[in-house]
DSSP file (Angstrom, degrees, kcal/mol; ACC not computed):
  #  RESIDUE AA STRUCTURE BP1 BP2  ACC     N-H-->O    O-->H-N    N-H-->O    O-->H-N    TCO  KAPPA ALPHA  PHI   PSI    X-CA   Y-CA   Z-CA
    1    1 A M              0   0    0      0, 0.0    35,-2.4     0, 0.0     2,-0.4   0.000 360.0 360.0 360.0 145.8    0.0    0.0    0.0
    2    2 A F  E     -A   35   0A   0     33,-0.2     2,-0.5     2,-0.0    33,-0.2  -0.961 360.0-139.8-132.5 149.4    1.2    3.5   -0.7
    3    3 A R  E     -A   34   0A   0     31,-3.3    31,-3.4    -2,-0.4     2,-0.4  -0.931  24.0-151.2-106.7 132.0    0.2    6.9    0.4
    4    4 A K  E     -A   33   0A   0     -2,-0.5     2,-0.4    29,-0.2    29,-0.2  -0.882  12.4-173.4-113.8 134.5    0.3    9.6   -2.3
    5    5 A F  E     -A   32   0A   0     27,-2.4    27,-1.9    -2,-0.4     2,-0.4  -0.949   5.3-161.9-120.0 143.1    0.9   13.3   -1.9
    6    6 A S  E     -A   31   0A   0     -2,-0.4     2,-0.4    25,-0.2    25,-0.2  -0.987   6.4-176.6-124.9 139.5    0.6   15.9   -4.6
    7    7 A L  E     -A   30   0A   0     23,-1.9    23,-2.3    -2,-0.4     2,-0.4  -0.970   9.1-158.5-137.1 118.0    2.1   19.3   -4.4
    8    8 A G  E     -A   29   0A   0     -2,-0.4     2,-0.4    21,-0.2    21,-0.2  -0.813  14.0-179.6 -99.1 137.3    1.5   21.9   -7.1
    9    9 A M  E     -A   28   0A   0     19,-2.0    19,-1.8    -2,-0.4     2,-0.4  -0.980   9.0-169.1-135.4 146.7    4.0   24.8   -7.5
   10   10 A A  E     -A   27   0A   0     -2,-0.4     2,-0.4    17,-0.2    17,-0.2  -0.992   3.8-162.1-135.1 145.3    4.2   27.8   -9.8
   11   11 A A  E     -A   26   0A   0     15,-2.8    15,-2.5    -2,-0.4     2,-0.5  -0.986   7.5-153.6-126.7 136.9    6.9   30.2  -10.4
   12   12 A A  E     -A   25   0A   0     -2,-0.4     2,-0.4    13,-0.2    13,-0.2  -0.914   6.1-167.8-113.5 136.9    6.5   33.6  -12.0
   13   13 A V  E     -A   24   0A   0     11,-2.4    11,-2.4    -2,-0.5     2,-0.5  -0.982   6.7-157.7-122.4 133.3    9.2   35.4  -13.9
   14   14 A M  E     -A   23   0A   0     -2,-0.4     2,-0.5     9,-0.2     9,-0.2  -0.943   2.9-164.4-116.5 126.5    8.8   39.0  -14.9
   15   15 A A  E     -A   22   0A   0      7,-2.7     7,-2.7    -2,-0.5     2,-0.6  -0.914   7.6-154.6-108.6 134.9   10.8   40.5  -17.7
   16   16 A V  E     -A   21   0A   0     -2,-0.5     5,-0.2     5,-0.2    -2,-0.0  -0.937   9.7-173.1-114.7 122.0   11.0   44.3  -18.0
   17   17 A A        -     0   0    0      3,-2.9    -2,-0.0    -2,-0.6     0, 0.0  -0.676  42.1-102.4-102.7 163.8   11.6   46.0  -21.3
   18   18 A P  S    S+     0   0    0      0, 0.0     3,-0.1     0, 0.0    -1,-0.1   0.800 120.2  23.0 -58.4 -27.5   12.2   49.7  -21.7
   19   19 A T  S    S+     0   0    0      1,-0.2     2,-0.3     0, 0.0    -3,-0.0   0.603 127.3  26.6-116.0 -13.5    8.6   50.2  -22.9
   20   20 A A        -     0   0    0      2,-0.0    -3,-2.9     0, 0.0     2,-0.4  -0.993  60.2-134.7-151.2 153.8    6.6   47.2  -21.6
   21   21 A A  E     -A   16   0A   0     -2,-0.3     2,-0.4    -5,-0.2    -5,-0.2  -0.919  22.5-170.2-109.1 135.9    6.5   44.6  -18.8
   22   22 A M  E     -A   15   0A   0     -7,-2.7    -7,-2.7    -2,-0.4     2,-0.4  -0.969   4.6-158.8-126.3 142.8    5.9   41.0  -19.7
   23   23 A A  E     -A   14   0A   0     -2,-0.4     2,-0.4    -9,-0.2    -9,-0.2  -0.953   4.1-169.3-121.7 141.1    5.1   38.1  -17.3
   24   24 A A  E     -A   13   0A   0    -11,-2.4   -11,-2.4    -2,-0.4     2,-0.4  -0.982   8.8-153.0-125.9 140.4    5.6   34.3  -17.9
   25   25 A T  E     -A   12   0A   0     -2,-0.4     2,-0.4   -13,-0.2   -13,-0.2  -0.946   9.4-172.6-117.0 134.3    4.3   31.6  -15.6
   26   26 A Y  E     -A   11   0A   0    -15,-2.5   -15,-2.8    -2,-0.4     2,-0.3  -0.950   7.8-177.2-122.4 143.7    5.8   28.2  -15.2
   27   27 A G  E     +A   10   0A   0     -2,-0.4     2,-0.3   -17,-0.2   -17,-0.2  -0.957   9.3 175.4-139.5 158.3    4.3   25.3  -13.3
   28   28 A F  E     -A    9   0A   0    -19,-1.8   -19,-2.0    -2,-0.3     2,-0.4  -0.977  22.6-130.7-155.8 156.8    5.1   21.7  -12.3
   29   29 A N  E     -A    8   0A   0     -2,-0.3     2,-0.5   -21,-0.2   -21,-0.2  -0.903  12.6-157.6-111.7 140.7    3.6   19.0  -10.1
   30   30 A L  E     -A    7   0A   0    -23,-2.3   -23,-1.9    -2,-0.4     2,-0.5  -0.977  10.1-170.5-119.0 118.9    5.6   17.0   -7.6
   31   31 A N  E     -A    6   0A   0     -2,-0.5     2,-0.4   -25,-0.2   -25,-0.2  -0.932   0.4-169.9-112.1 131.8    4.1   13.6   -6.6
   32   32 A L  E     -A    5   0A   0    -27,-1.9   -27,-2.4    -2,-0.5     2,-0.5  -0.954   8.3-156.9-119.1 140.0    5.5   11.6   -3.7
   33   33 A V  E     -A    4   0A   0     -2,-0.4     2,-0.5   -29,-0.2   -29,-0.2  -0.976   8.1-166.5-117.3 122.1    4.6    8.0   -2.9
   34   34 A V  E     -A    3   0A   0    -31,-3.4   -31,-3.3    -2,-0.5     2,-0.1  -0.937  19.4-130.1-110.5 122.2    5.2    6.9    0.7
   35   35 A A  E     -A    2   0A   0     -2,-0.5     2,-0.3   -33,-0.2   -33,-0.2  -0.396  26.7-108.0 -68.6 144.6    5.1    3.2    1.4
   36   36 A V        -     0   0    0    -35,-2.4     2,-0.4    -2,-0.1    -1,-0.1  -0.604  40.4-173.2 -72.4 130.3    2.9    2.0    4.3
   37   37 A N        +     0   0    0     -2,-0.3    28,-1.5    -3,-0.0     2,-0.4  -0.989   8.6 169.6-132.3 122.1    5.1    0.9    7.2
   38   38 A C  E     +B   64   0B   0     -2,-0.4     2,-0.3    26,-0.2    26,-0.2  -0.986   2.7 163.9-133.8 142.7    3.7   -0.8   10.3
   39   39 A S  E     -B   63   0B   0     24,-2.9    24,-2.6    -2,-0.4     2,-0.4  -0.994  23.2-153.7-155.5 154.7    5.5   -2.5   13.2
   40   40 A V  E     -B   62   0B   0     -2,-0.3     2,-0.5    22,-0.2    22,-0.2  -1.000  12.4-167.6-129.0 129.6    5.0   -3.7   16.7
   41   41 A Q  E     -B   61   0B   0     20,-2.5    20,-2.6    -2,-0.4     2,-0.4  -0.973   8.8-152.1-122.0 120.0    7.9   -4.0   19.1
   42   42 A H  E     -B   60   0B   0     -2,-0.5    18,-0.3    18,-0.2    16,-0.1  -0.744   3.2-161.5 -91.5 134.0    7.4   -5.9   22.3
   43   43 A Q  E     -B   59   0B   0     16,-3.6     2,-2.6    -2,-0.4    16,-2.1  -0.912   9.9-152.9-113.6 101.3    9.5   -5.0   25.4
   44   44 A P        +     0   0    0      0, 0.0     2,-0.3     0, 0.0     3,-0.2  -0.380  46.6 132.7 -76.8  69.4    9.4   -8.0   27.8
   45   45 A T        +     0   0    0     -2,-2.6    -2,-0.1     1,-0.2     0, 0.0  -0.861  52.2  27.2-117.0 153.0   10.0   -5.9   30.9
   46   46 A G  S    S+     0   0    0     -2,-0.3    12,-0.4     1,-0.2    10,-0.2   0.828  71.3 178.4  72.6  34.2    8.2   -6.0   34.3
   47   47 A F        +     0   0    0     -3,-0.2     2,-0.2    10,-0.2    -1,-0.2  -0.379  34.8  71.5 -65.6 148.4    6.9   -9.6   34.2
   48   48 A G  E    S-C   56   0B   0      8,-1.0     8,-3.4    -2,-0.0     2,-0.1  -0.614  89.4 -38.5 132.1 171.2    5.0  -10.7   37.3
   49   49 A A  E     +C   55   0B   0      6,-0.3     6,-0.2    -2,-0.2     3,-0.1  -0.379  47.2 171.8 -65.3 137.8    1.7  -10.2   39.0
   50   50 A I  E     -     0   0B   0      4,-2.3     2,-0.2     1,-0.3    -1,-0.1   0.672  67.2  -4.5-118.2 -31.0    0.4   -6.7   38.9
   51   51 A S  E >  S-C   54   0B   0      3,-0.9     3,-2.4     1,-0.1    -1,-0.3  -0.796 112.4 -42.3-167.2 119.8   -3.1   -6.8   40.3
   52   52 A G  T 3  S-     0   0    0      1,-0.3    -1,-0.1    -2,-0.2    -2,-0.0  -0.391 125.7 -17.3  58.4-123.9   -5.2   -9.8   41.4
   53   53 A D  T 3  S+     0   0    0     -2,-0.2    -1,-0.3    -4,-0.1     2,-0.1   0.469 106.6 118.8 -91.4  -3.2   -4.7  -12.6   38.8
   54   54 A A  E <   -C   51   0B   0     -3,-2.4    -4,-2.3    65,-0.2    -3,-0.9  -0.424  48.2-158.5 -70.6 136.0   -3.3  -10.2   36.2
   55   55 A V  E     -CD  49 118B   0     63,-3.2    63,-2.3    -6,-0.2    -6,-0.3  -0.963  17.2-124.4-116.6 128.0    0.2  -10.9   35.0
   56   56 A S  E     -CD  48 117B   0     -8,-3.4    -8,-1.0    -2,-0.5    61,-0.3  -0.517  20.7-174.7 -70.6 133.6    2.4   -8.2   33.3
   57   57 A L  E     -     0   0B   0     59,-3.1     2,-0.4     1,-0.4    60,-0.2   0.172  47.4-110.6-109.0  13.6    3.7   -9.2   29.9
   58   58 A G  E     -     0   0B   0     58,-0.4    58,-2.4   -12,-0.4    -1,-0.4  -0.768  46.2 -67.5  97.6-140.0    5.8   -6.0   29.6
   59   59 A S  E     -BD  43 115B   0    -16,-2.1   -16,-3.6    -2,-0.4     2,-0.3  -0.923  36.5-149.5-145.7 169.3    4.9   -3.3   27.1
   60   60 A F  E     -BD  42 114B   0     54,-2.6    54,-2.7    -2,-0.3     2,-0.5  -0.992   8.1-141.6-145.3 153.7    4.8   -2.8   23.3
   61   61 A R  E     -BD  41 113B   0    -20,-2.6   -20,-2.5    -2,-0.3     2,-0.4  -0.967  17.8-163.6-115.6 125.3    5.2    0.0   20.9
   62   62 A E  E     +BD  40 112B   0     50,-2.9    50,-2.2    -2,-0.5     2,-0.4  -0.906   9.4 177.5-111.8 138.8    3.0    0.1   17.8
   63   63 A Y  E     +BD  39 111B   0    -24,-2.6   -24,-2.9    -2,-0.4     2,-0.3  -0.997   8.7 156.3-138.6 130.6    3.7    2.3   14.8
   64   64 A C  E     -BD  38 110B   0     46,-2.1    46,-2.4    -2,-0.4   -26,-0.2  -0.904  24.3-169.8-156.6 129.4    1.7    2.4   11.6
   65   65 A N        +     0   0    0    -28,-1.5   -27,-0.1    -2,-0.3    46,-0.1   0.176  40.5 139.5-101.8  16.6    1.4    5.2    9.0
   66   66 A A    >   -     0   0    0     42,-0.2     3,-1.6     1,-0.2    71,-0.1  -0.462  49.4-144.7 -63.5 122.8   -1.5    3.6    7.1
   67   67 A P  T 3  S+     0   0    0      0, 0.0    -1,-0.2     0, 0.0     3,-0.1   0.772  97.7  45.1 -63.9 -26.1   -3.8    6.5    6.2
   68   68 A T  T 3  S-     0   0    0      1,-0.3     2,-0.1    40,-0.1    40,-0.1   0.333 115.1-115.8-100.4   7.7   -7.0    4.4    6.7
   69   69 A G    <   -     0   0    0     -3,-1.6    68,-2.7    36,-0.0    -1,-0.3  -0.423  27.0-115.9  95.1-168.0   -5.9    2.9   10.0
   70   70 A Y  E     -GH 106 136C   0     36,-1.7    36,-2.9    66,-0.3     2,-0.4  -0.978  10.5-114.4-163.6 165.2   -5.1   -0.7   11.1
   71   71 A D  E     -GH 105 135C   0     64,-2.4    64,-2.6    -2,-0.3     2,-0.7  -0.923  20.4-140.6-109.4 139.8   -6.0   -3.6   13.3
   72   72 A L  E     -GH 104 134C   0     32,-3.0    31,-2.8    -2,-0.4    32,-1.2  -0.915  30.6-165.5 -98.9 114.2   -3.7   -4.8   16.1
   73   73 A V  E     -GH 102 133C   0     60,-3.1    60,-2.4    -2,-0.7     2,-0.5  -0.797  16.6-148.3-109.9 141.0   -4.1   -8.6   16.0
   74   74 A I  E     -GH 101 132C   0     27,-3.4    27,-2.0    -2,-0.3     2,-0.4  -0.938  13.6-167.3-104.6 126.8   -3.0  -11.3   18.5
   75   75 A N  E     +GH 100 131C   0     56,-3.0    56,-3.1    -2,-0.5     2,-0.3  -0.943  18.4 155.4-110.4 136.5   -2.0  -14.6   17.0
   76   76 A Y  E     - H   0 130C   0     23,-2.2    54,-0.2    -2,-0.4     3,-0.1  -0.932  52.6 -65.3-150.5 170.4   -1.6  -17.6   19.3
   77   77 A A    >   -     0   0    0     52,-1.0     3,-1.7    -2,-0.3    22,-0.2  -0.432  59.1-113.0 -65.1 124.4   -1.8  -21.4   19.1
   78   78 A P  T 3  S+     0   0    0      0, 0.0    20,-0.2     0, 0.0     3,-0.1  -0.279 101.7  27.7 -57.0 141.3   -5.3  -22.5   18.2
   79   79 A G  T 3  S+     0   0    0     18,-3.4     2,-0.2     1,-0.3     3,-0.2   0.434 107.2  95.8  85.7   0.0   -7.0  -24.4   21.0
   80   80 A S    <   +     0   0    0     -3,-1.7    -1,-0.3    17,-0.3    19,-0.2  -0.685  68.5  27.7-116.4 171.7   -5.0  -22.6   23.7
   81   81 A L  S >  S+     0   0    0     43,-0.2     3,-2.2    -2,-0.2    14,-0.2   0.631  71.3 172.5  56.8  19.9   -5.5  -19.6   25.9
   82   82 A E  T 3   +     0   0    0      1,-0.3    41,-0.5    14,-0.2    40,-0.3  -0.394  69.3  12.3 -61.9 128.6   -9.3  -20.0   25.9
   83   83 A G  T 3  S+     0   0    0     12,-3.1     2,-0.3     1,-0.3    -1,-0.3   0.379  90.7 142.3  85.0  -3.4  -10.8  -17.6   28.4
   84   84 A T    <   -     0   0    0     -3,-2.2    11,-3.0    11,-0.2     2,-0.5  -0.538  44.4-141.8 -71.7 132.5   -7.6  -15.6   28.9
   85   85 A R  E     -FE  94 119B   0     34,-2.6    34,-2.6    -2,-0.3     2,-0.5  -0.860  11.8-158.6 -98.6 126.1   -8.2  -11.9   29.2
   86   86 A I  E     -FE  93 118B   0      7,-2.7     7,-2.1    -2,-0.5     2,-0.5  -0.899   5.6-167.7-105.8 131.0   -5.7   -9.6   27.5
   87   87 A I  E     +FE  92 117B   0     30,-3.0    30,-2.8    -2,-0.5     2,-0.4  -0.980  11.8 171.4-123.3 121.1   -5.4   -6.0   28.7
   88   88 A A  E >   -FE  91 116B   0      3,-3.0     3,-2.3    -2,-0.5     2,-0.3  -0.897  66.9 -59.4-130.5 101.4   -3.4   -3.5   26.7
   89   89 A G  T 3  S-     0   0    0     26,-1.0    25,-0.0    -2,-0.4    28,-0.0  -0.492 121.5 -16.6  61.6-121.6   -3.8    0.1   28.0
   90   90 A N  T 3  S+     0   0    0     -2,-0.3     2,-0.3    -3,-0.1    -1,-0.3   0.456 120.2  95.3 -91.9  -3.1   -7.6    0.7   27.8
   91   91 A D  E <   +F   88   0B   0     -3,-2.3    -3,-3.0     2,-0.0     2,-0.3  -0.727  49.7 176.2 -94.2 139.6   -8.3   -2.2   25.4
   92   92 A E  E     +F   87   0B   0     -2,-0.3     2,-0.3    -5,-0.2    -5,-0.2  -0.999   4.6 169.4-142.5 137.0   -9.4   -5.5   26.7
   93   93 A I  E     -F   86   0B   0     -7,-2.1    -7,-2.7    -2,-0.3     2,-0.5  -0.966  27.2-134.4-140.6 160.1  -10.5   -8.8   25.1
   94   94 A I  E     -F   85   0B   0     -2,-0.3    -9,-0.2    -9,-0.2     2,-0.1  -0.979  28.4-129.5-114.5 123.9  -11.1  -12.4   26.1
   95   95 A L        -     0   0    0    -11,-3.0   -12,-3.1    -2,-0.5   -11,-0.2  -0.459  12.9-161.5 -75.2 142.4   -9.6  -15.0   23.9
   96   96 A N        -     0   0    0    -14,-0.2   -14,-0.2     4,-0.2    -1,-0.1   0.330  46.3-103.8-107.4   6.4  -11.8  -17.8   22.6
   97   97 A G  S    S+     0   0    0    -16,-0.2   -18,-3.4   -17,-0.1   -17,-0.3   0.485  86.7 121.7  87.3   3.0   -9.2  -20.3   21.6
   98   98 A S  S    S-     0   0    0    -20,-0.2     3,-0.1     2,-0.2    -3,-0.0   0.747  80.4-116.6 -71.4 -23.6   -9.5  -19.6   17.8
   99   99 A G  S    S+     0   0    0    -19,-0.2   -23,-2.2   -22,-0.2     2,-0.3   0.328  87.9  57.8 102.6  -6.0   -5.8  -18.7   17.5
  100  100 A Q  E     +G   75   0C   0    -25,-0.2     2,-0.3   -23,-0.1   -25,-0.2  -0.981  52.8 166.3-155.6 142.9   -6.4  -15.1   16.4
  101  101 A A  E     -G   74   0C   0    -27,-2.0   -27,-3.4    -2,-0.3     2,-0.7  -0.987  35.7-118.8-153.9 149.6   -8.2  -12.0   17.9
  102  102 A I  E     -G   73   0C   0     -2,-0.3   -29,-0.2   -29,-0.2     3,-0.1  -0.834  24.5-175.9 -91.4 117.7   -8.3   -8.3   17.2
  103  103 A L  E     -     0   0C   0    -31,-2.8     2,-0.3    -2,-0.7    -1,-0.2   0.884  64.2 -15.4 -80.1 -42.0   -7.1   -6.4   20.2
  104  104 A S  E     -G   72   0C   0    -32,-1.2   -32,-3.0   -13,-0.1     2,-0.4  -0.984  55.0-137.8-158.0 164.6   -7.7   -2.9   19.0
  105  105 A R  E     -G   71   0C   0     -2,-0.3     2,-0.4   -34,-0.2   -34,-0.2  -0.977   9.4-160.0-128.2 142.4   -8.5   -0.8   15.9
  106  106 A A  E     -G   70   0C   0    -36,-2.9   -36,-1.7    -2,-0.4     4,-0.1  -0.971  11.0-151.6-119.7 139.3   -7.0    2.6   14.9
  107  107 A S  S    S+     0   0    0     -2,-0.4    -1,-0.1   -38,-0.2   -36,-0.1   0.473  77.4   0.4 -89.7  -2.0   -8.8    4.8   12.4
  108  108 A G  S    S-     0   0    0    -40,-0.1   -38,-0.2   -38,-0.1   -42,-0.2  -0.888 104.9 -37.7-161.5-170.3   -5.7    6.4   11.1
  109  109 A P        +     0   0    0      0, 0.0     2,-0.3     0, 0.0   -44,-0.2  -0.268  63.2 172.8 -61.6 149.7   -1.9    6.6   11.5
  110  110 A R  E     -D   64   0B   0    -46,-2.4   -46,-2.1    -4,-0.1     2,-0.4  -0.985  29.6-165.8-161.2 147.4   -0.7    6.2   15.1
  111  111 A I  E     +D   63   0B   0     -2,-0.3     2,-0.3   -48,-0.2   -48,-0.2  -0.992  33.7 142.5-130.2 126.4    2.4    5.8   17.2
  112  112 A R  E     -D   62   0B   0    -50,-2.2   -50,-2.9    -2,-0.4     2,-0.4  -0.991  38.1-140.3-160.1 159.2    1.9    4.7   20.8
  113  113 A E  E     +D   61   0B   0     -2,-0.3   -52,-0.2   -52,-0.2    -2,-0.0  -0.980  25.9 175.8-123.2 135.4    3.3    2.6   23.6
  114  114 A R  E     -D   60   0B   0    -54,-2.7   -54,-2.6    -2,-0.4     2,-0.2  -0.980  30.4-117.3-139.1 148.8    1.1    0.6   26.0
  115  115 A P  E     -D   59   0B   0      0, 0.0   -26,-1.0     0, 0.0     2,-0.4  -0.536  30.3-152.3 -75.6 154.1    1.6   -1.9   28.8
  116  116 A I  E     + E   0  88B   0    -58,-2.4   -59,-3.1   -28,-0.2   -58,-0.4  -0.998  19.1 167.2-132.3 137.2    0.2   -5.4   28.2
  117  117 A A  E     -DE  56  87B   0    -30,-2.8   -30,-3.0    -2,-0.4     2,-0.3  -0.920  16.5-149.9-141.0 164.8   -1.1   -7.9   30.8
  118  118 A A  E     -DE  55  86B   0    -63,-2.3   -63,-3.2    -2,-0.3   -32,-0.2  -0.997  10.1-154.1-140.6 144.3   -3.0  -11.1   30.9
  119  119 A V  E     - E   0  85B   0    -34,-2.6   -34,-2.6    -2,-0.3   -65,-0.2  -0.979  36.9-125.6-111.9 113.9   -5.4  -12.8   33.3
  120  120 A P        -     0   0    0      0, 0.0     5,-0.1     0, 0.0   -36,-0.1  -0.224  16.8-132.1 -65.6 149.0   -5.1  -16.6   32.5
  121  121 A G    >   -     0   0    0      3,-0.5     3,-1.7   -39,-0.1   -38,-0.2  -0.016  48.3 -70.5 -79.4-166.9   -8.2  -18.7   31.7
  122  122 A D  T 3  S+     0   0    0    -40,-0.3   -39,-0.1     1,-0.3     3,-0.1   0.792 135.6  48.6 -60.7 -30.3   -9.0  -22.0   33.4
  123  123 A N  T 3  S-     0   0    0    -41,-0.5    -1,-0.3     1,-0.3   -42,-0.1   0.370 101.9-142.9 -92.1   4.9   -6.2  -23.8   31.5
  124  124 A G    <   -     0   0    0     -3,-1.7     2,-1.3   -42,-0.1    -3,-0.5  -0.296  59.5 -23.2  68.2-155.4   -3.6  -21.1   32.4
  125  125 A F  S    S+     0   0    0      1,-0.1    -1,-0.1    -5,-0.1   -45,-0.0  -0.744  72.7 168.5 -91.2  91.0   -1.0  -20.1   29.9
  126  126 A D        +     0   0    0     -2,-1.3     2,-0.3   -49,-0.1    -1,-0.1   0.018  53.1  50.7-100.7  27.3   -1.0  -23.3   27.8
  127  127 A T        -     0   0    0    -47,-0.1     3,-0.0     1,-0.0     0, 0.0  -0.986  56.9-151.2-152.4 157.5    1.0  -22.2   24.9
  128  128 A D  S    S+     0   0    0     -2,-0.3     2,-0.7     1,-0.0    -1,-0.0   0.318  75.8  95.1-107.7   5.0    4.3  -20.5   24.2
  129  129 A R        +     0   0    0      2,-0.0   -52,-1.0   -52,-0.0     2,-0.3  -0.872  40.7 141.5-102.4 114.0    3.0  -18.9   20.9
  130  130 A F  E     +H   76   0C   0     -2,-0.7     2,-0.4   -54,-0.2   -54,-0.2  -0.890  19.4 172.2-153.0 115.5    1.8  -15.4   21.3
  131  131 A E  E     -H   75   0C   0    -56,-3.1   -56,-3.0    -2,-0.3     2,-0.4  -0.981  21.5-151.6-134.6 138.9    2.4  -12.8   18.7
  132  132 A L  E     +H   74   0C   0     -2,-0.4     2,-0.3   -58,-0.2   -58,-0.2  -0.901  25.8 166.5-104.3 137.0    1.2   -9.2   18.1
  133  133 A R  E     -H   73   0C   0    -60,-2.4   -60,-3.1    -2,-0.4     2,-0.4  -0.990  30.3-126.2-148.2 156.9    1.0   -7.9   14.5
  134  134 A I  E     -H   72   0C   0     -2,-0.3   -62,-0.2   -62,-0.2   -96,-0.1  -0.876  14.8-166.6-106.7 134.0   -0.5   -5.0   12.7
  135  135 A V  E     -H   71   0C   0    -64,-2.6   -64,-2.4    -2,-0.4    -2,-0.0  -0.952  21.6-134.9-118.9 108.1   -2.8   -5.4    9.7
  136  136 A P  E      H   70   0C   0      0, 0.0   -66,-0.3     0, 0.0   -67,-0.0  -0.305 360.0 360.0 -61.1 144.5   -3.3   -2.1    7.7
  137  137 A S              0   0    0    -68,-2.7   -67,-0.2   -71,-0.1   -30,-0.0   0.450 360.0 360.0 -79.6 360.0   -7.0   -1.4    6.8
């Protein structure tokens, strides 16, 4: 995906003769294409219980310049983590064991850093596969 910018510019040049003034106008268009770039970086700091059954999983930084926004998706092993509650800043979801869930949506470009925590379901943390990724809209 690419983001396109257009910028129109005009330059005027004035020539003065002894008896008359003449003006000429020149124009050009400048088009820039900016590639969509999205990334999520997890910082595994501050592991441990933070409140009740919630366990800190550190923090993550999300960056995406997609003009129409993006989804922040969690991928995990199918059949695992059923009932686990994921908390990222003000966003919260309960995983259903499908192997994928949308944690949050952004309606435009965004850069932010958030803490992430989990409250385990009845089976606890029964997988070692847990990935955050951004899907541009």
